[in-house]
VEXLUM-983855 format. One line per field, with one value per atom (N, C-alpha, C): atom name; residue number from 1; chain; x, y, z. Coordinates in pm, 1 decimal. Example, Ala and Ser with C-alpha at 12.3 -4.5 7.8 and 13.67 -1.06 7.14 Angstrom:
residues 2
mimar c(N,CA,C,N,CA,C) $
bagu c(1,1,1,2,2,2) $
drenlum c(A,A,A,A,A,A) $
east c(1319.0,1230.0,1320.0,1285.0,1367.0,1290.0) $
north c(-569.0,-450.0,-330.0,-225.0,-106.0,3.0) $
up c(780.0,780.0,780.0,708.0,714.0,787.0) $
//
This chain:
residues 185
mimar c(N,CA,C,N,CA,C,N,CA,C,N,CA,C,N,CA,C,N,CA,C,N,CA,C,N,CA,C,N,CA,C,N,CA,C,N,CA,C,N,CA,C,N,CA,C,N,CA,C,N,CA,C,N,CA,C,N,CA,C,N,CA,C,N,CA,C,N,CA,C,N,CA,C,N,CA,C,N,CA,C,N,CA,C,N,CA,C,N,CA,C,N,CA,C,N,CA,C,N,CA,C,N,CA,C,N,CA,C,N,CA,C,N,CA,C,N,CA,C,N,CA,C,N,CA,C,N,CA,C,N,CA,C,N,CA,C,N,CA,C,N,CA,C,N,CA,C,N,CA,C,N,CA,C,N,CA,C,N,CA,C,N,CA,C,N,CA,C,N,CA,C,N,CA,C,N,CA,C,N,CA,C,N,CA,C,N,CA,C,N,CA,C,N,CA,C,N,CA,C,N,CA,C,N,CA,C,N,CA,C,N,CA,C,N,CA,C,N,CA,C,N,CA,C,N,CA,C,N,CA,C,N,CA,C,N,CA,C,N,CA,C,N,CA,C,N,CA,C,N,CA,C,N,CA,C,N,CA,C,N,CA,C,N,CA,C,N,CA,C,N,CA,C,N,CA,C,N,CA,C,N,CA,C,N,CA,C,N,CA,C,N,CA,C,N,CA,C,N,CA,C,N,CA,C,N,CA,C,N,CA,C,N,CA,C,N,CA,C,N,CA,C,N,CA,C,N,CA,C,N,CA,C,N,CA,C,N,CA,C,N,CA,C,N,CA,C,N,CA,C,N,CA,C,N,CA,C,N,CA,C,N,CA,C,N,CA,C,N,CA,C,N,CA,C,N,CA,C,N,CA,C,N,CA,C,N,CA,C,N,CA,C,N,CA,C,N,CA,C,N,CA,C,N,CA,C,N,CA,C,N,CA,C,N,CA,C,N,CA,C,N,CA,C,N,CA,C,N,CA,C,N,CA,C,N,CA,C,N,CA,C,N,CA,C,N,CA,C,N,CA,C,N,CA,C,N,CA,C,N,CA,C,N,CA,C,N,CA,C,N,CA,C,N,CA,C,N,CA,C,N,CA,C,N,CA,C,N,CA,C,N,CA,C,N,CA,C,N,CA,C,N,CA,C,N,CA,C,N,CA,C,N,CA,C,N,CA,C,N,CA,C,N,CA,C,N,CA,C,N,CA,C,N,CA,C,N,CA,C,N,CA,C,N,CA,C,N,CA,C,N,CA,C,N,CA,C,N,CA,C,N,CA,C,N,CA,C,N,CA,C,N,CA,C,N,CA,C,N,CA,C,N,CA,C,N,CA,C,N,CA,C,N,CA,C,N,CA,C,N,CA,C,N,CA,C,N,CA,C,N,CA,C,N,CA,C,N,CA,C,N,CA,C,N,CA,C,N,CA,C,N,CA,C,N,CA,C,N,CA,C,N,CA,C,N,CA,C) $
bagu c(1,1,1,2,2,2,3,3,3,4,4,4,5,5,5,6,6,6,7,7,7,8,8,8,9,9,9,10,10,10,11,11,11,12,12,12,13,13,13,14,14,14,15,15,15,16,16,16,17,17,17,18,18,18,19,19,19,20,20,20,21,21,21,22,22,22,23,23,23,24,24,24,25,25,25,26,26,26,27,27,27,28,28,28,29,29,29,30,30,30,31,31,31,32,32,32,33,33,33,34,34,34,35,35,35,36,36,36,37,37,37,38,38,38,39,39,39,40,40,40,41,41,41,42,42,42,43,43,43,44,44,44,45,45,45,46,46,46,47,47,47,48,48,48,49,49,49,50,50,50,51,51,51,52,52,52,53,53,53,54,54,54,55,55,55,56,56,56,57,57,57,58,58,58,59,59,59,60,60,60,61,61,61,62,62,62,63,63,63,64,64,64,65,65,65,66,66,66,67,67,67,68,68,68,69,69,69,70,70,70,71,71,71,72,72,72,73,73,73,74,74,74,75,75,75,76,76,76,77,77,77,78,78,78,79,79,79,80,80,80,81,81,81,82,82,82,83,83,83,84,84,84,85,85,85,86,86,86,87,87,87,88,88,88,89,89,89,90,90,90,91,91,91,92,92,92,93,93,93,94,94,94,95,95,95,96,96,96,97,97,97,98,98,98,99,99,99,100,100,100,101,101,101,102,102,102,103,103,103,104,104,104,105,105,105,106,106,106,107,107,107,108,108,108,109,109,109,110,110,110,111,111,111,112,112,112,113,113,113,114,114,114,115,115,115,116,116,116,117,117,117,118,118,118,119,119,119,120,120,120,121,121,121,122,122,122,123,123,123,124,124,124,125,125,125,126,126,126,127,127,127,128,128,128,129,129,129,130,130,130,131,131,131,132,132,132,133,133,133,134,134,134,135,135,135,136,136,136,137,137,137,138,138,138,139,139,139,140,140,140,141,141,141,142,142,142,143,143,143,144,144,144,145,145,145,146,146,146,147,147,147,148,148,148,149,149,149,150,150,150,151,151,151,152,152,152,153,153,153,154,154,154,155,155,155,156,156,156,157,157,157,158,158,158,159,159,159,160,160,160,161,161,161,162,162,162,163,163,163,164,164,164,165,165,165,166,166,166,167,167,167,168,168,168,169,169,169,170,170,170,171,171,171,172,172,172,173,173,173,174,174,174,175,175,175,176,176,176,177,177,177,178,178,178,179,179,179,180,180,180,181,181,181,182,182,182,183,183,183,184,184,184,185,185,185) $
drenlum c(A,A,A,A,A,A,A,A,A,A,A,A,A,A,A,A,A,A,A,A,A,A,A,A,A,A,A,A,A,A,A,A,A,A,A,A,A,A,A,A,A,A,A,A,A,A,A,A,A,A,A,A,A,A,A,A,A,A,A,A,A,A,A,A,A,A,A,A,A,A,A,A,A,A,A,A,A,A,A,A,A,A,A,A,A,A,A,A,A,A,A,A,A,A,A,A,A,A,A,A,A,A,A,A,A,A,A,A,A,A,A,A,A,A,A,A,A,A,A,A,A,A,A,A,A,A,A,A,A,A,A,A,A,A,A,A,A,A,A,A,A,A,A,A,A,A,A,A,A,A,A,A,A,A,A,A,A,A,A,A,A,A,A,A,A,A,A,A,A,A,A,A,A,A,A,A,A,A,A,A,A,A,A,A,A,A,A,A,A,A,A,A,A,A,A,A,A,A,A,A,A,A,A,A,A,A,A,A,A,A,A,A,A,A,A,A,A,A,A,A,A,A,A,A,A,A,A,A,A,A,A,A,A,A,A,A,A,A,A,A,A,A,A,A,A,A,A,A,A,A,A,A,A,A,A,A,A,A,A,A,A,A,A,A,A,A,A,A,A,A,A,A,A,A,A,A,A,A,A,A,A,A,A,A,A,A,A,A,A,A,A,A,A,A,A,A,A,A,A,A,A,A,A,A,A,A,A,A,A,A,A,A,A,A,A,A,A,A,A,A,A,A,A,A,A,A,A,A,A,A,A,A,A,A,A,A,A,A,A,A,A,A,A,A,A,A,A,A,A,A,A,A,A,A,A,A,A,A,A,A,A,A,A,A,A,A,A,A,A,A,A,A,A,A,A,A,A,A,A,A,A,A,A,A,A,A,A,A,A,A,A,A,A,A,A,A,A,A,A,A,A,A,A,A,A,A,A,A,A,A,A,A,A,A,A,A,A,A,A,A,A,A,A,A,A,A,A,A,A,A,A,A,A,A,A,A,A,A,A,A,A,A,A,A,A,A,A,A,A,A,A,A,A,A,A,A,A,A,A,A,A,A,A,A,A,A,A,A,A,A,A,A,A,A,A,A,A,A,A,A,A,A,A,A,A,A,A,A,A,A,A,A,A,A,A,A,A,A,A,A,A,A,A,A,A,A,A,A,A,A,A,A,A,A,A,A,A,A,A,A,A,A,A,A,A,A,A,A,A,A,A,A,A,A,A,A,A,A,A,A,A,A,A,A,A,A,A,A,A,A,A,A,A,A,A) $
east c(-4602.6,-4531.5,-4630.6,-4596.4,-4678.7,-4691.7,-4813.5,-4833.8,-4835.7,-4817.1,-4819.9,-4959.7,-5064.2,-5201.7,-5226.5,-5178.5,-5193.2,-5118.4,-5000.5,-4920.8,-4990.7,-5045.1,-5114.8,-5239.1,-5312.3,-5431.3,-5393.0,-5288.0,-5242.1,-5198.6,-5120.5,-5075.2,-5193.6,-5294.7,-5412.3,-5489.6,-5494.5,-5563.1,-5488.3,-5358.2,-5277.4,-5233.0,-5240.4,-5184.3,-5292.4,-5362.5,-5467.5,-5413.3,-5289.7,-5232.0,-5198.0,-5262.3,-5232.4,-5086.5,-5034.9,-4895.5,-4799.1,-4823.5,-4735.5,-4752.3,-4875.1,-4894.5,-4821.7,-4823.2,-4749.8,-4600.2,-4550.0,-4408.2,-4377.2,-4462.0,-4441.2,-4438.6,-4529.0,-4533.4,-4407.4,-4362.2,-4240.8,-4120.7,-4107.5,-3995.9,-4009.0,-4130.5,-4151.0,-4097.6,-4133.3,-4090.2,-3938.1,-3877.8,-3732.3,-3664.5,-3717.8,-3659.2,-3672.7,-3785.4,-3804.6,-3704.6,-3685.5,-3592.0,-3448.6,-3412.7,-3278.7,-3258.5,-3359.0,-3349.2,-3329.1,-3402.5,-3387.4,-3245.6,-3194.2,-3058.0,-2954.9,-2979.2,-2883.0,-2908.1,-3013.9,-3045.6,-3104.0,-3168.2,-3229.9,-3380.3,-3448.0,-3591.0,-3669.5,-3726.8,-3798.4,-3919.2,-3985.6,-4101.9,-4064.8,-3959.9,-3916.1,-3869.7,-3787.2,-3739.0,-3857.3,-3952.3,-4069.3,-4152.4,-4172.3,-4249.9,-4182.2,-4050.6,-3978.8,-4003.4,-3995.4,-4021.3,-4164.3,-4257.9,-4399.5,-4437.0,-4381.5,-4424.9,-4335.6,-4225.7,-4128.3,-4184.1,-4282.3,-4343.4,-4490.4,-4532.9,-4675.5,-4739.4,-4662.8,-4719.7,-4699.9,-4632.2,-4594.8,-4714.8,-4811.3,-4928.4,-5009.8,-5037.3,-5125.0,-5054.5,-4926.6,-4851.7,-4709.8,-4695.1,-4561.1,-4463.3,-4513.4,-4424.5,-4374.7,-4439.9,-4400.4,-4329.8,-4317.8,-4257.9,-4113.6,-4070.4,-4139.4,-4182.2,-4194.8,-4219.8,-4345.5,-4453.5,-4578.8,-4565.6,-4509.7,-4497.6,-4395.9,-4290.1,-4189.9,-4254.0,-4331.0,-4397.8,-4497.9,-4573.8,-4672.2,-4603.5,-4490.5,-4416.8,-4357.8,-4302.9,-4244.0,-4350.2,-4470.6,-4580.2,-4613.7,-4585.7,-4614.9,-4492.6,-4384.8,-4264.6,-4180.7,-4208.2,-4136.1,-4018.3,-3925.0,-3813.9,-3719.0,-3695.0,-3605.3,-3662.2,-3790.2,-3855.5,-3858.3,-3890.9,-3896.5,-3761.2,-3654.4,-3520.9,-3486.5,-3511.2,-3479.4,-3554.6,-3680.8,-3761.0,-3713.6,-3672.6,-3622.0,-3489.3,-3423.8,-3292.4,-3296.5,-3415.0,-3415.1,-3383.6,-3333.0,-3284.1,-3162.9,-3047.0,-2922.6,-2921.0,-2989.1,-2984.4,-3060.9,-3128.5,-3192.0,-3090.5,-2969.1,-2858.3,-2888.4,-2954.6,-2979.1,-2871.2,-2812.0,-2705.3,-2759.8,-2675.5,-2709.1,-2646.4,-2722.3,-2671.4,-2684.7,-2781.4,-2815.4,-2824.8,-2816.3,-2829.9,-2967.2,-3070.7,-3203.6,-3204.4,-3135.8,-3128.6,-3064.0,-2953.1,-2877.7,-2955.3,-3020.6,-3097.8,-3212.7,-3281.3,-3391.0,-3339.8,-3231.1,-3172.5,-3132.7,-3077.1,-3029.3,-3141.2,-3263.9,-3374.5,-3480.7,-3496.9,-3606.5,-3596.2,-3505.0,-3494.9,-3467.2,-3379.3,-3341.2,-3455.7,-3539.1,-3654.6,-3748.5,-3775.2,-3857.8,-3794.9,-3663.8,-3593.7,-3600.3,-3579.8,-3588.3,-3729.0,-3830.3,-3967.9,-3987.4,-3931.6,-3940.9,-3872.4,-3757.1,-3686.6,-3774.0,-3838.4,-3922.9,-4044.4,-4102.3,-4225.5,-4206.6,-4085.3,-4062.0,-4020.6,-4014.9,-3976.9,-4100.8,-4112.8,-4229.3,-4235.4,-4120.5,-4116.9,-4105.3,-4112.6,-4106.6,-3982.3,-4000.1,-3885.2,-3821.1,-3892.0,-3837.8,-3713.8,-3600.0,-3475.4,-3406.9,-3463.4,-3399.8,-3270.1,-3162.3,-3030.5,-2980.2,-2903.0,-2844.1,-2765.9,-2694.1,-2615.6,-2705.9,-2826.5,-2921.5,-2970.2,-2994.6,-3037.4,-2925.8,-2803.3,-2690.3,-2670.8,-2694.3,-2683.8,-2791.3,-2913.5,-3023.4,-2994.6,-2926.8,-2892.8,-2806.1,-2726.7,-2639.6,-2717.0,-2837.2,-2921.7,-3005.6,-2961.8,-3027.0,-3170.5,-3203.0,-3338.4,-3436.7,-3387.1,-3474.6,-3507.1,-3636.6,-3681.2,-3607.8,-3618.3,-3541.8,-3568.8,-3682.3,-3715.0,-3636.8,-3570.0,-3490.5,-3355.6,-3325.2,-3202.1,-3085.2,-3000.8,-2887.9,-2789.2,-2773.9,-2685.3,-2735.2,-2866.0,-2924.8,-2903.6,-2920.2,-2896.9,-2752.4,-2658.7,-2516.2,-2481.4,-2533.6,-2506.4,-2567.6,-2685.5,-2747.7,-2663.5,-2618.4,-2528.7,-2404.7,-2339.8,-2214.8,-2231.8,-2334.3,-2352.8,-2386.8,-2475.5,-2515.0,-2397.4,-2326.6,-2217.3,-2101.0,-2078.2,-1976.8,-2017.2,-2145.9,-2194.9,-2201.5,-2240.7,-2266.6,-2185.7,-2112.5,-2036.5,-2121.9,-2063.3,-2133.8,-2106.2,-2182.3,-2164.7,-2297.8,-2288.3,-2409.0,-2489.9,-2421.2,-2489.1,-2568.1,-2510.8,-2581.2,-2704.8,-2691.7,-2805.6,-2914.9,-2875.9,-2973.8,-3038.8,-2961.0,-3016.1,-3119.5,-3092.5,-3187.9,-3315.9,-3302.8,-3421.2,-3503.2,-3436.7,-3506.9,-3580.4,-3513.9,-3576.1,-3699.9,-3691.9,-3807.4,-3923.0,-3893.2,-3998.7,-4057.7,-3974.1,-4022.5,-4114.0,-4072.0,-4150.6,-4288.8,-4297.8,-4422.6,-4480.6,-4445.8,-4480.1,-4630.2,-4711.1,-4855.4,-4911.7,-4876.0,-4922.4,-4875.1,-4753.5,-4692.3,-4722.1,-4804.8,-4839.2,-4728.7,-4643.4,-4533.0,-4551.9,-4674.7,-4701.9,-4723.2) $
north c(6363.1,6371.8,6365.3,6287.6,6268.4,6399.0,6431.9,6552.2,6516.0,6616.1,6597.1,6551.0,6607.0,6567.0,6420.0,6374.0,6232.9,6143.6,6186.6,6108.7,6102.1,6212.9,6215.4,6126.3,6130.7,6046.1,5898.7,5859.6,5720.9,5684.3,5770.5,5742.8,5718.6,5801.9,5785.9,5657.5,5618.3,5493.5,5371.9,5372.1,5255.5,5253.2,5365.2,5377.4,5420.4,5324.2,5360.7,5417.7,5388.1,5431.7,5580.7,5654.5,5797.7,5818.9,5730.5,5741.8,5730.0,5634.6,5617.7,5732.7,5784.1,5900.8,6023.3,6037.1,6147.8,6132.2,6009.1,5984.6,6022.5,5981.3,6013.0,6164.5,6234.4,6380.3,6443.8,6392.7,6446.9,6427.3,6308.3,6282.4,6368.7,6387.8,6478.0,6617.3,6670.3,6804.7,6813.9,6712.4,6709.1,6701.4,6619.5,6604.4,6734.0,6800.1,6926.3,7030.4,7035.2,7130.6,7101.0,6974.8,6935.8,6972.6,6945.7,6979.6,7129.6,7207.3,7352.7,7394.2,7337.9,7368.9,7333.1,7223.0,7172.9,7223.4,7301.4,7350.2,7243.0,7144.4,7034.3,7058.4,6970.7,6980.6,6945.0,7044.4,7020.7,6929.9,6941.6,6856.8,6709.6,6678.7,6538.9,6482.4,6557.9,6511.4,6489.7,6583.0,6570.5,6447.2,6420.9,6302.6,6173.7,6167.9,6048.7,6029.1,6136.9,6127.2,6087.5,6145.2,6117.7,5973.2,5918.3,5786.7,5669.5,5694.0,5587.3,5466.4,5484.4,5373.6,5354.0,5404.1,5404.8,5266.5,5163.0,5028.4,4948.3,5004.7,4927.8,4884.1,4971.5,4937.6,4822.5,4831.1,4733.1,4605.2,4616.4,4500.6,4498.6,4483.5,4491.2,4387.2,4270.0,4165.0,4194.5,4286.2,4321.8,4457.1,4525.9,4659.3,4656.7,4741.4,4851.1,4816.7,4688.3,4645.6,4707.1,4719.3,4772.7,4918.3,5000.2,5142.3,5162.0,5084.6,5094.4,5058.0,4950.2,4909.5,5016.5,5069.6,5173.8,5293.9,5335.0,5449.7,5419.4,5300.8,5264.2,5261.3,5212.9,5210.3,5350.1,5449.6,5588.1,5662.1,5589.0,5649.2,5726.2,5705.4,5776.0,5691.3,5666.3,5574.7,5629.1,5758.3,5817.6,5801.1,5829.9,5811.8,5664.4,5579.3,5435.5,5385.0,5428.9,5383.7,5431.9,5557.7,5611.1,5534.2,5506.0,5433.9,5289.5,5229.5,5091.9,5083.7,5197.7,5201.5,5257.5,5280.6,5349.7,5259.9,5141.6,5051.2,4980.3,4994.7,4946.0,4795.7,4722.8,4576.1,4520.5,4607.3,4564.5,4562.2,4608.8,4603.2,4670.1,4782.2,4863.4,4971.5,4998.2,5100.0,5240.9,5321.9,5462.2,5546.3,5562.4,5626.4,5778.3,5828.6,5970.7,6030.9,6161.3,6232.3,6205.6,6193.0,6164.6,6034.4,5932.8,5803.3,5819.9,5891.0,5911.7,6000.0,6101.8,6193.2,6120.4,6031.6,5957.7,5865.0,5794.2,5708.4,5790.8,5909.5,5993.7,6067.2,6058.0,6131.8,6043.0,5922.6,5836.4,5796.2,5709.1,5656.7,5767.0,5859.7,5962.0,6059.1,6085.1,6171.9,6106.2,5977.2,5905.2,5904.9,5891.4,5888.7,6024.6,6131.2,6265.1,6290.2,6245.2,6260.1,6183.6,6063.2,5985.5,6059.8,6118.4,6196.5,6312.3,6380.2,6494.6,6451.8,6339.5,6295.9,6260.7,6230.1,6197.9,6320.8,6435.4,6558.8,6645.4,6706.6,6793.5,6912.3,6960.8,7074.7,7031.0,6900.9,6841.9,6888.4,6956.7,6999.8,7127.7,7199.7,7324.3,7292.7,7347.2,7326.9,7192.8,7109.2,6980.5,7006.1,6948.4,6970.7,6844.6,6861.9,6746.0,6654.3,6710.5,6627.0,6536.7,6582.6,6498.7,6383.0,6411.5,6306.9,6203.7,6250.5,6158.0,6072.4,6130.1,6053.6,5945.2,5979.5,5881.6,5770.5,5803.7,5701.4,5591.1,5625.2,5526.7,5434.2,5476.1,5396.0,5301.5,5177.4,5081.1,5048.5,5071.7,5043.8,5153.1,5274.0,5383.5,5372.3,5377.1,5364.6,5249.0,5133.5,5015.1,4973.5,5011.2,4976.1,5055.1,5161.6,5241.6,5173.4,5143.1,5072.1,5170.4,5160.7,5253.5,5240.9,5122.4,5105.6,5188.7,5186.9,5264.7,5414.2,5458.1,5598.7,5635.5,5553.8,5581.5,5581.3,5484.8,5478.9,5599.4,5638.5,5757.1,5881.2,5898.9,6011.2,6004.1,5887.7,5872.0,5906.3,5847.8,5870.7,6016.0,6074.3,6212.4,6307.6,6289.5,6380.9,6365.7,6245.0,6226.5,6299.3,6302.0,6362.5,6515.1,6568.8,6713.4,6787.4,6714.4,6779.1,6807.6,6878.8,6911.4,6808.6,6818.6,6730.2,6666.5,6561.4,6498.1,6598.1,6679.6,6778.1,6878.2,6920.8,7014.0,6948.2,6823.1,6750.5,6734.8,6697.8,6682.8,6816.5,6921.6,7053.4,7095.5,7066.6,7100.4,7020.9,6889.9,6806.0,6856.5,6885.1,6935.9,7065.6,7155.7,7283.3,7262.4,7171.2,7143.6,7086.2,6991.4,6932.2,7036.7,7122.3,7226.9,7324.1,7362.9,7457.0,7399.4,7268.4,7201.3,7121.0,7157.6,7077.7,7057.6,7157.7,7141.2,7034.1,7041.6,6943.5,6802.2,6791.4,6660.2,6604.8,6670.4,6621.5,6641.6,6740.4,6768.3,6900.6,6955.7,7087.4,7080.4) $
up c(-4046.2,-3921.3,-3804.3,-3705.4,-3587.0,-3509.4,-3470.3,-3389.3,-3241.3,-3160.2,-3015.1,-2972.5,-3030.2,-2996.1,-3029.3,-3145.1,-3181.5,-3083.0,-3043.4,-2948.3,-2813.1,-2767.3,-2638.5,-2642.2,-2751.6,-2766.3,-2757.5,-2828.2,-2823.3,-2681.9,-2618.6,-2482.3,-2389.4,-2398.8,-2311.7,-2342.7,-2469.6,-2507.2,-2455.5,-2466.2,-2431.8,-2285.8,-2217.6,-2082.7,-1984.1,-1924.3,-1828.9,-1697.3,-1663.9,-1537.1,-1539.9,-1451.5,-1438.6,-1398.9,-1315.3,-1270.8,-1389.3,-1478.0,-1593.3,-1693.1,-1706.5,-1793.8,-1737.9,-1605.3,-1542.7,-1566.5,-1555.7,-1584.5,-1729.6,-1821.4,-1962.6,-1984.4,-1919.7,-1932.5,-1872.9,-1759.4,-1698.2,-1789.8,-1847.0,-1937.3,-2063.1,-2110.5,-2224.7,-2192.7,-2078.3,-2039.2,-2026.8,-1965.7,-1949.6,-2086.1,-2173.6,-2307.4,-2388.6,-2379.4,-2450.9,-2401.6,-2271.5,-2213.9,-2259.4,-2258.6,-2303.0,-2450.1,-2532.0,-2674.5,-2693.1,-2618.2,-2628.2,-2590.8,-2483.2,-2437.8,-2545.0,-2615.6,-2713.7,-2855.8,-2874.1,-3007.7,-3097.4,-3038.2,-3113.2,-3128.0,-3198.7,-3224.8,-3097.6,-3033.4,-2907.1,-2926.3,-3040.2,-3065.6,-3074.8,-3148.3,-3163.6,-3029.8,-2958.0,-2828.1,-2733.4,-2735.6,-2648.9,-2680.7,-2809.4,-2848.4,-2802.8,-2812.0,-2764.5,-2614.7,-2539.5,-2395.6,-2364.9,-2436.8,-2412.1,-2443.9,-2550.6,-2598.2,-2556.6,-2486.9,-2464.5,-2390.2,-2304.3,-2230.1,-2266.4,-2381.1,-2416.1,-2414.7,-2447.3,-2453.8,-2325.0,-2226.4,-2107.1,-2022.6,-2004.1,-1921.3,-1980.2,-2108.2,-2172.1,-2215.7,-2251.3,-2301.3,-2243.1,-2112.0,-2052.1,-2106.1,-2141.2,-2191.4,-2333.2,-2402.7,-2538.9,-2546.8,-2435.6,-2432.2,-2478.8,-2568.6,-2636.9,-2779.6,-2808.4,-2946.7,-3007.8,-2929.6,-2985.4,-3027.6,-2937.8,-2972.3,-3084.4,-3084.5,-3191.4,-3325.7,-3330.7,-3454.6,-3499.9,-3404.9,-3435.6,-3498.9,-3442.0,-3495.2,-3633.4,-3649.7,-3779.8,-3889.7,-3856.9,-3955.0,-4004.7,-3923.4,-3958.7,-4012.4,-4036.0,-4090.7,-3989.2,-3863.2,-3756.2,-3708.9,-3800.5,-3770.7,-3664.3,-3664.2,-3564.0,-3422.8,-3407.5,-3277.1,-3239.3,-3335.5,-3308.4,-3259.9,-3324.9,-3284.9,-3144.6,-3115.6,-2983.3,-2874.7,-2898.5,-2799.4,-2787.5,-2897.1,-2891.5,-2816.4,-2797.5,-2733.0,-2591.0,-2533.4,-2404.5,-2283.9,-2311.7,-2207.7,-2266.6,-2203.7,-2264.9,-2283.9,-2200.9,-2209.6,-2329.2,-2404.3,-2528.3,-2641.9,-2616.2,-2711.9,-2845.9,-2840.2,-2959.5,-2962.7,-3077.1,-3082.0,-3056.1,-2999.0,-2971.7,-3081.4,-3190.2,-3310.5,-3309.3,-3235.3,-3242.7,-3102.9,-3098.7,-2972.0,-2909.1,-2989.8,-2938.1,-2857.6,-2906.5,-2836.7,-2699.4,-2697.4,-2573.0,-2475.8,-2529.9,-2445.4,-2375.8,-2448.0,-2387.4,-2278.2,-2304.2,-2202.4,-2079.9,-2102.8,-1993.6,-1920.6,-1970.6,-1909.8,-1845.7,-1892.0,-1848.5,-1700.8,-1668.7,-1531.7,-1430.8,-1465.5,-1369.2,-1341.7,-1439.7,-1414.6,-1314.5,-1333.4,-1236.4,-1098.2,-1093.4,-965.3,-896.1,-970.4,-911.4,-859.4,-932.1,-883.6,-753.1,-744.6,-620.4,-505.8,-533.5,-431.2,-382.9,-477.0,-441.4,-360.1,-395.1,-328.4,-180.6,-137.5,3.3,85.0,20.9,88.8,111.3,228.3,252.3,156.2,112.3,19.8,-126.1,-149.2,-283.3,-359.8,-471.5,-551.7,-498.8,-416.0,-359.1,-276.3,-318.1,-244.3,-267.7,-354.2,-383.4,-459.6,-413.5,-471.7,-541.9,-647.9,-715.6,-621.5,-525.4,-434.1,-350.9,-317.1,-243.7,-329.9,-457.5,-550.9,-565.7,-582.6,-598.2,-472.7,-356.4,-231.6,-227.7,-268.1,-270.9,-372.7,-482.7,-582.3,-521.4,-423.2,-357.6,-264.9,-223.3,-135.2,-222.1,-234.3,-324.0,-281.9,-154.6,-107.2,-148.6,-171.0,-210.4,-358.6,-391.3,-531.1,-597.6,-534.9,-576.5,-721.1,-776.3,-914.2,-1017.5,-974.7,-1067.7,-1086.5,-1209.4,-1243.6,-1243.7,-1142.4,-1127.5,-1244.1,-1300.1,-1415.2,-1532.8,-1555.9,-1665.3,-1642.8,-1519.2,-1487.3,-1518.9,-1472.2,-1493.5,-1642.1,-1717.0,-1860.8,-1933.1,-1891.7,-1950.9,-1927.8,-1804.1,-1774.6,-1862.7,-1866.1,-1939.2,-2087.0,-2149.6,-2293.2,-2324.6,-2245.8,-2273.3,-2251.5,-2142.4,-2111.2,-2209.3,-2258.5,-2363.3,-2491.0,-2518.3,-2642.0,-2635.5,-2519.4,-2513.8,-2408.0,-2324.2,-2218.5,-2096.3,-2002.7,-1880.0,-1772.0,-1664.5,-1549.8,-1511.1,-1432.3,-1379.7,-1298.4,-1219.7,-1135.0,-1220.2,-1332.5,-1420.5,-1481.8,-1522.8,-1580.3,-1474.3,-1353.4,-1244.9,-1210.4,-1203.7,-1171.1,-1274.6,-1401.9,-1507.9,-1493.0,-1463.1,-1443.4,-1324.8,-1214.9,-1096.1,-1130.5,-1203.0,-1239.5,-1326.5,-1422.6,-1509.7,-1427.3,-1340.1,-1258.2,-1163.5,-1108.8,-1018.2,-1093.2,-1211.8,-1291.9,-1325.9,-1337.2,-1375.6,-1259.8,-1136.9,-1018.3,-1000.0,-1028.8,-1009.3,-1103.2,-1229.6,-1327.9,-1295.2,-1241.8,-1217.0,-1077.8,-1002.0,-868.0,-765.9,-789.6,-698.6,-624.7,-632.7,-572.3,-424.0) $
//
């Protein structure tokens, strides 16, 4: 079984961009928190978050094929499948909660971080309603695919219940708790 240290070593080897490594760490933290809330394996959820973009910096045209192949070679089929499904337009089925959780955590975590970075108080006092308002502004963080965010919300909430606001509040809380490490202090 893949360890967190092995995953971090690979991420650092394949991902020279500090910004992308920070994104991976943020998604790892969000995924671990979600797993804890749902009674799932925090280590597995965290590894999916940490490694989901591991090959993007070095091989963007092959993303996510390299990391998926690397994981499959090590018998990590569940992680490989979740990572292969973290973008709906790749047409991979969402068979497990891990797949849906990663889709529901990736783009929106990056978006919440972008929302925090334009505020003087960063995550302090950031509200889900403010994030949802920014989502409607297509010019803000234009690289974030709003369709992916919406599909992630839909799939996760169908699977586990709750509301978009609750999911956003949890993400904001995780990022706030780890703000110094994530450059949001």
